[in-house]
LUMKE-250597 format. One line per 2 residues: number of its first residue (from 1); for each residue x, y, z of C-alpha. Coordinates in Angstrom, 2 decimals, m for minus. Each point is the difference from the previous one (the first is absolute). Layout:
NUM) X/Y/Z; ...
This chain:
1) 0.00/0.00/0.00; 0.99/3.59/m0.56
3) m1.20/3.34/1.33; m1.82/2.14/m2.54
5) 2.51/2.86/0.38; 2.74/m2.42/m1.08
7) m1.79/m0.53/m3.31; m1.26/3.48/m0.91
9) 0.63/3.60/1.02; m2.43/0.42/2.91
11) 0.07/0.41/3.77; m2.43/m2.87/0.45
13) 1.74/m2.99/1.56; m2.78/m2.60/m0.13
15) 1.26/m3.57/m0.51; m0.54/m1.38/m3.51
17) m0.42/m3.70/m0.66; m0.33/0.20/m3.78
19) m0.68/2.22/m3.02; m2.95/m0.64/m2.32
21) m1.61/1.66/m3.02; m3.03/m2.32/m0.10
23) m2.50/0.61/2.81; m1.21/m3.60/m0.23
25) 3.46/m1.20/1.07; 0.27/2.26/3.06
27) 0.64/m1.64/3.36; 0.27/1.83/3.34
29) 3.20/2.06/0.15; 0.33/0.69/m3.75
31) 0.43/3.37/m1.71; m2.33/0.57/m2.97
33) 1.55/1.89/m2.94; m2.42/1.51/m2.54
35) 1.99/m0.52/m3.18; m1.25/1.12/m3.41
37) m0.91/m2.96/m2.23; m1.40/2.03/m2.87
39) m3.48/m1.58/0.06; m0.48/m0.23/3.75
41) m0.04/2.65/2.74; 1.23/m1.76/3.12
43) m1.09/2.95/2.13; m3.50/m1.47/m0.25
45) 1.12/m2.98/2.10; 1.50/1.90/2.94
47) m2.89/m0.73/2.35; 0.13/m3.70/m0.92
49) 3.74/m0.08/0.73; m0.49/1.71/3.37
51) m2.81/m2.39/0.93; 2.40/m2.90/m0.64
53) 2.66/1.44/2.32; 2.13/2.44/m2.00
55) 2.01/2.19/2.42; 0.69/2.81/m2.49
57) m0.87/1.01/m3.58; 2.17/1.67/m2.65
59) m2.00/2.24/m2.37; 0.49/2.60/m2.73
61) m3.20/1.99/0.57; m2.12/1.24/2.87
63) m2.21/m2.73/1.45; m1.15/1.64/3.22
65) 0.63/m1.15/3.55; 0.24/m3.70/0.71
67) 0.56/m2.11/3.09; 3.62/m0.68/m1.00
69) 2.79/2.35/m1.16; m0.34/1.23/m3.59
71) 3.26/0.99/m1.70; m0.26/2.02/m3.20
73) 2.78/m0.22/m2.60; 0.41/1.25/m3.57
75) 0.03/m3.47/m1.56; m0.64/m3.24/1.94
77) 1.40/m1.98/m2.96; 3.40/1.61/0.61
79) m0.17/m0.42/3.77; m1.06/m3.66/m0.01
81) 3.24/m1.64/m1.27; 2.09/2.11/2.38
83) m2.15/m1.03/2.95; 0.07/m3.67/m1.02
85) 3.76/0.01/m0.49; 0.51/1.42/3.49
87) m2.54/m2.36/1.55; 1.84/m3.05/m1.37
89) 3.49/1.42/0.79; 0.89/0.84/m3.61
91) 0.27/m3.56/m1.39; 0.75/1.32/m3.51
93) 3.30/1.40/1.29; 1.08/m3.43/1.27
95) m0.12/m1.73/m3.37; 1.14/0.56/m3.57
97) m3.18/1.16/m1.72; m0.61/m1.10/m3.60
99) m3.00/1.44/m1.86; m1.34/m1.25/m3.33
101) m2.40/1.99/m2.16; m1.40/m0.39/m3.50
103) m3.22/m0.81/m1.79; 0.91/m3.67/m0.39
105) 2.57/m2.21/1.71; 0.00/1.46/3.53
107) m0.98/m3.26/1.66; 2.42/m2.06/m2.08
109) 3.02/2.25/0.56; m0.56/0.55/3.71
111) m0.54/m3.73/0.54; 3.09/m0.84/m2.07
113) 2.08/2.39/2.11; m1.25/m1.71/3.16
115) 0.77/m3.46/m1.42; 3.50/0.94/m1.14
117) 0.82/1.59/3.36; m1.74/m2.75/1.97
119) m3.24/0.35/1.97; 1.95/m0.39/3.26
121) 1.61/3.37/m0.72; m2.63/1.73/m2.12
123) m3.67/0.71/0.57; m2.47/0.51/m2.85
125) m3.05/2.31/m0.08; m2.37/0.18/m2.96
127) m2.88/m1.52/m1.92; 0.70/m3.46/1.40
129) m0.03/1.16/3.64; 2.99/0.49/2.27
131) 2.44/m2.74/0.84; 3.43/m1.13/1.10
133) 1.36/m3.39/1.02; m1.99/0.10/3.27
135) m3.47/0.94/m1.25; m2.20/0.60/m3.05
137) m3.03/2.25/0.54; m2.63/1.78/m2.10
139) m0.30/3.74/m0.64; m2.90/2.11/m1.28
141) 2.07/2.19/m2.33; 3.00/m0.39/m2.28
143) 1.70/2.72/2.05; m1.78/0.07/3.37
145) m1.11/3.20/1.72; 2.56/1.35/2.43
147) m1.84/m1.22/3.11; 0.51/m3.57/m1.28
149) 3.26/0.41/m1.92; 2.20/1.04/2.90
151) m1.38/m2.83/2.10; 1.00/m2.46/m2.72
153) 3.48/1.52/m0.17; 0.27/m0.34/3.77
155) m0.88/m3.70/m0.29; 2.83/m0.43/m2.52
157) 2.47/1.61/2.41; m1.18/m2.29/2.81
159) 0.42/m3.00/m2.36; 3.63/0.97/m0.63
161) m0.40/1.38/m3.54; 2.60/2.49/m1.18
163) m1.74/0.75/m3.33; m3.52/0.79/m1.14
165) m0.99/m0.40/m3.65; m3.35/1.67/m0.57
167) m2.36/0.93/m2.79; m0.65/3.75/m0.10
169) m3.16/0.73/m1.96; m0.86/3.34/m1.57
171) m2.98/0.62/2.29; 2.18/m0.47/3.09
173) 2.45/2.54/m1.38; m2.81/2.40/m0.87
175) m1.60/m0.25/3.46; 3.31/0.21/1.87
177) m0.11/m3.45/1.64; 3.77/m0.42/m0.39
179) 0.95/3.69/0.07; 2.12/m0.46/3.13
181) 2.14/m2.82/m1.45; 3.35/0.72/m1.63
183) 0.77/m3.04/m2.12; 3.46/m1.52/m0.33
185) m0.98/m1.46/m3.36; m2.89/0.94/m2.28
187) m0.90/m2.02/m3.09; m1.96/0.88/m3.15
189) m1.54/m2.86/m2.00; m2.03/1.97/m2.56
191) m2.65/2.68/m0.33; m3.04/m0.34/m2.25
193) m3.44/1.58/0.27; m1.85/m1.24/3.09
195) m2.14/1.24/2.93; m1.02/3.17/m1.84
197) m3.25/0.01/2.00; 2.09/0.65/3.12
199) 2.75/2.25/m1.39; m2.07/1.91/m2.55
201) 2.57/m0.15/m2.80; 3.02/m1.96/m1.20
203) 2.16/3.01/0.86; m1.14/m0.10/3.63
205) 0.47/m3.77/0.10; 3.61/0.30/m1.22
207) 0.71/2.80/2.46; m1.29/m2.09/2.90
209) 2.03/m3.03/m1.09; 3.15/2.12/m0.16
211) m0.40/1.15/3.60; 1.62/m3.28/1.03
213) 3.26/0.94/m1.69; 0.05/3.41/1.65
215) m0.37/m1.80/3.35; 3.17/m2.03/m0.56
217) 2.99/0.78/2.21; 2.78/1.92/m1.71
219) 2.41/m2.85/0.76; m2.62/m2.53/m1.15
221) m0.83/m1.40/m3.43; m2.74/0.53/m2.57
223) m0.29/m3.14/m2.15; m1.70/1.05/m3.23
225) m1.24/m1.83/m3.10; 1.68/1.95/m2.80
227) m2.25/m1.60/m2.61; m3.10/1.52/1.55
229) m1.37/3.00/m1.91; m0.22/2.06/3.19
231) 3.56/m0.74/1.13; 1.07/3.65/m0.37
233) m2.69/1.16/2.41; 1.12/m2.46/2.65
235) 3.64/0.88/m0.63; m0.64/3.72/0.56
237) m1.84/m0.73/3.25; 2.73/m2.28/1.36
239) 2.02/1.11/3.02; 2.06/m3.15/0.40
241) 2.63/m1.35/m2.37; m1.75/m1.21/m3.16
243) 0.73/m3.51/m1.27; m1.76/m1.22/m3.12
245) m1.01/m3.35/m1.44; m1.29/m0.98/m3.44
247) 0.80/m1.78/m3.23; 2.72/2.32/m1.31
249) 3.67/0.04/0.96; m0.09/3.62/1.18
251) m1.73/m1.13/3.21; 1.75/m0.79/3.28
253) m1.53/m3.47/m0.33; m1.29/m1.37/m3.29
255) m1.24/m3.34/m1.26; 0.61/m1.98/m3.20
257) m0.22/m3.48/m1.55; m3.59/m0.51/1.12
259) m1.75/m3.38/m0.20; m3.69/0.03/0.96
261) m1.24/m3.46/0.95; m3.20/m1.31/1.58
263) 0.46/0.48/3.73; 3.45/1.63/m0.11
265) 2.32/2.62/m1.49; 3.65/m0.48/m0.87
267) 2.04/3.12/m0.73; 3.29/1.73/0.71
269) 0.46/3.18/1.98; 3.03/2.27/m0.24
271) 1.08/2.14/2.97; 3.35/1.78/0.29
273) 1.29/m1.95/m3.01; m0.76/m3.33/1.67
275) m2.48/m2.42/m1.57; m2.34/m2.20/2.05
277) m2.24/m2.76/m1.36; m3.50/0.15/1.50
279) m2.29/m3.04/0.07; m3.20/1.36/1.53
281) m3.28/m1.78/0.77; m1.81/3.32/m0.59
283) m1.20/m0.22/m3.60; m0.88/2.76/m2.45
285) 2.01/2.79/m1.60; m1.33/2.51/2.56
287) 1.46/m2.12/2.80; 3.46/0.49/m1.48
289) m0.40/3.71/0.73; m1.42/m0.76/3.46
291) 2.87/m2.27/0.94; 2.60/2.42/m1.39
293) m1.44/2.69/2.28; 0.25/m2.32/3.00
295) 3.53/m1.16/m0.80; 1.24/3.55/m0.59
297) m1.45/0.90/3.40; 2.09/m2.68/1.68
299) 3.11/1.11/m1.86; m0.68/3.57/1.18
301) m0.29/m1.27/3.57; 3.48/m1.50/m0.26
303) m0.81/m3.65/m0.66; 1.91/m2.13/m2.49
305) m1.72/m2.36/m2.43; 1.27/m2.99/1.96
307) m1.78/1.34/3.10; m3.45/m0.45/m1.50
309) 0.25/m2.20/m3.12; m1.38/m3.08/1.80
311) m3.10/1.96/0.96; m0.90/0.64/m3.65
313) m1.31/m3.55/m0.31; m2.34/0.71/2.98
315) m1.77/2.89/m1.73; m3.76/m0.24/0.07
317) m2.63/2.73/0.13; m3.41/m1.24/1.08
319) m2.70/0.71/m2.57; 2.48/1.01/m2.70
321) 0.20/m2.46/m2.90; m1.31/m2.61/2.44
323) m0.39/m3.27/m1.89; m2.53/m2.47/1.42
325) 0.81/m3.57/m0.88; m2.42/m2.74/0.95
327) 1.23/m2.35/m2.71; m2.24/1.48/m2.70
329) 1.18/0.12/m3.62; m0.35/3.79/m0.28
331) 1.42/2.96/1.89; m1.75/2.11/2.64
333) 1.65/3.22/1.14; m1.05/2.59/2.58
335) 1.54/3.45/m0.26; m0.57/3.43/1.55
337) 0.30/1.85/m3.34; m2.76/2.61/m0.16
339) 1.50/3.06/m1.76; 0.14/0.39/m3.80
341) 3.79/m0.14/0.14; 0.17/m3.03/2.28
343) m2.61/m1.94/m1.96; 1.65/0.79/m3.34
345) 3.40/m1.22/1.20; m1.47/m3.17/1.47
347) m1.92/m0.88/m3.15; 3.05/0.74/m2.17
349) 1.98/m2.44/2.14; m2.68/m2.70/m0.23
351) 0.02/0.27/m3.81; 3.62/m1.17/0.05
353) m0.90/m3.21/1.84; m0.79/m3.29/m1.76
355) m3.74/0.10/0.73; m3.06/m0.41/m2.21
357) m2.74/2.41/1.13; 0.06/2.74/2.62
359) m3.07/0.46/2.20; m0.14/3.07/2.24
361) m2.30/0.68/2.97; 0.07/3.67/0.96
363) m1.99/2.89/1.47; 0.72/3.52/1.19
365) m0.42/1.46/3.47; m2.92/2.24/0.86
367) 0.61/3.56/1.17; 3.47/m0.17/m1.52
369) 1.33/1.69/m3.16; m2.87/m0.58/m2.46
371) 2.02/1.55/m2.84; 2.05/m3.14/m0.57
373) m2.86/m2.52/m0.16; m0.67/0.13/m3.73
375) 3.74/m0.20/m0.72; 0.38/m3.07/2.21
377) m2.94/m1.69/m1.69; 1.38/0.58/m3.49
379) 3.53/m1.08/0.98; m1.32/m3.29/1.35
381) m2.28/m0.64/m2.98; 2.72/0.84/m2.53
383) 2.60/m2.21/1.69; m1.94/m3.08/1.08
385) m2.16/m2.67/m1.60; m2.80/0.27/2.55
387) m0.66/2.77/2.52; m2.42/m0.52/2.88
389) m0.96/3.29/1.63; m1.12/m0.11/3.61
391) m0.04/2.11/3.14; 3.01/1.03/2.07
393) m0.71/1.93/3.22; m3.00/1.87/m1.47
395) m0.66/1.86/3.25; m2.97/2.35/m0.47
397) 0.00/m0.27/m3.81; m2.16/m2.39/m2.00
399) 2.33/m2.73/m1.36; m1.96/m0.05/m3.25
401) 0.70/3.69/m0.53; 3.73/m0.57/0.51
403) 0.03/m2.90/m2.46; m1.94/2.01/m2.58
405) 2.74/2.63/0.16; 2.62/m2.72/m0.45
407) m1.57/m1.31/m3.22; m0.60/3.46/m1.47
409) 2.98/m0.06/m2.42; 0.03/m3.73/m0.78
411) m0.48/m0.88/m3.67; 0.49/m3.77/0.23
413) m2.62/m2.58/0.91; 2.22/m1.91/2.41
415) m1.37/0.82/3.43; m2.62/m1.10/2.52
417) m1.50/1.82/2.98; m0.41/m1.92/3.25
419) m0.49/2.46/2.83; 0.58/m2.43/2.88
421) 3.79/m0.40/0.28; m0.09/m3.54/1.32
423) m2.22/m1.11/m2.89; 2.28/1.82/m2.45
425) 3.03/m1.89/1.31; m1.96/m3.27/m0.17
427) m0.99/0.70/m3.62; 3.59/0.74/m1.04
429) 1.28/m3.22/1.53; m2.77/m2.12/m1.46
431) 0.45/1.28/m3.58; 3.80/m0.40/0.05
433) 1.41/m2.70/m2.23; 3.35/m1.75/m0.17
435) 2.82/2.52/m0.30; m2.12/3.07/0.78
437) 0.94/2.72/2.50; m2.63/1.33/2.42
439) 0.95/3.33/1.58; m1.94/1.42/2.96
441) 1.06/3.62/0.32; m0.41/2.97/2.31
443) m0.07/m1.37/3.55; 3.06/m2.21/0.37
445) m0.01/m1.56/3.48; m2.34/2.56/1.57
447) m2.49/m1.56/2.40; m3.01/2.29/m0.37
449) m2.64/1.37/m2.33; m1.45/3.44/0.72
451) m3.67/m0.04/m0.95; m2.63/2.73/0.29
453) m0.93/m0.51/3.64; 2.57/m2.48/1.31
455) 3.45/m1.49/m0.35; 0.15/m3.76/m0.47
457) 2.86/m2.52/0.07; 1.13/m0.86/m3.52
459) 3.27/m1.29/m1.38; 0.67/m0.62/m3.70
461) 2.56/m2.74/0.67; m2.39/m1.92/2.24
463) m2.89/0.45/m2.44; 2.07/m1.26/m2.91
465) 1.21/m2.96/2.05; m3.58/m0.85/1.01
467) m1.32/m0.03/m3.55; 3.04/m1.86/m1.28
469) m0.59/m2.71/2.62; m3.67/m0.24/m1.02
471) 0.81/m0.28/m3.70; 2.66/m2.66/0.55
473) m2.31/m1.97/2.29; m2.80/0.13/m2.58
475) 2.38/m1.21/m2.69; 1.01/m2.94/2.22
477) m3.66/m0.92/0.43; m0.57/0.12/m3.76
479) 3.01/m2.24/m0.62; m1.09/m2.38/2.74
């Protein structure tokens, strides 16, 4: 516990047991901070927080007298991370902080960094939860709000971690969730148009992404993808020493002699005039870039190739190119790809594989960037043999409306609409023939579906496995 005047400039010395921004999570002894979420005014929940035992409230506007101290500040979003850092004894200063941003590849790169360093030394925070060698837990956000984030970092310190590899999403940068963290290493995967409903424009989105590189320590490193079209913007924002990776020899680390195979990549990287052969279980051309970013990060941190080369064979990112093999004579893959760029690169990779037909199950999230829906639908139709459009976290939107936007630009008659996602997955698996590839895209290994009035448990990998088992069992019965 801490006294309130140890966390914020005030003469109030009430004991604080925790810091929360959600009134529903308040327990006696907590401070309630009314952060700005854009669509929600947390000041409306002050009375609820007090009734649950909040001992003080941080606000940005007048709310009248209450039964607990009210502390007014210019911007609670700016105050929150400072308070949380102090409450948890500044855990970010006790580890080497590695932040990964980009439209696609954040989960893959941050997980690869953790694997190469070892989960006994490095914690991971991102889409797939937060984890180290001692625990693996769920999170609600790719980059958690500060009241959660600093608690997770504190758990890593207690577990003996000396590194944190974390995904840093554009919304977190925009809302200041990580504003108080100076990163030792920041990594750019790529920037393509995404989340324009939140940022308002591509220009704003790029500016928010680039905040990560301005938050890098001057003696730290900015690891940038030189082949990305927005590289110059990230370069100009970078405070640390810039190291680049890409396909050309003018990079600090570059790759060549690429062999793309089902389930693996074989290629050579060149760093400081030394060549290293990479045999990686992470397939796809895009994963060459992802792994180069991770390897260059370890080189920047002072590691030699021999220090981590054995860990390359351990690379695995849950829900990314996840092949499900139940002994069937066709392929089933689950992947998180949901952006136009990510889907395009995945489908381009699949075209290089020795398969017959490609069958894609896909939707688009409700209340999220509607501008890309028609592009995603056309990309999938143009680059697959059969597209099955379904829902994906529709939230308050009608799934049928979302799907109708997705098919708006399609000019081929190669798609079906099955709104229920489980039934869509079942259909894809049942129509697959020998040598086909079924791809279930958009959710990866997420364990939820956000519907209009509730959130339910749902996992694409488990659903695919269930319907595969049913099909194989039915085929056994027929043979018998």
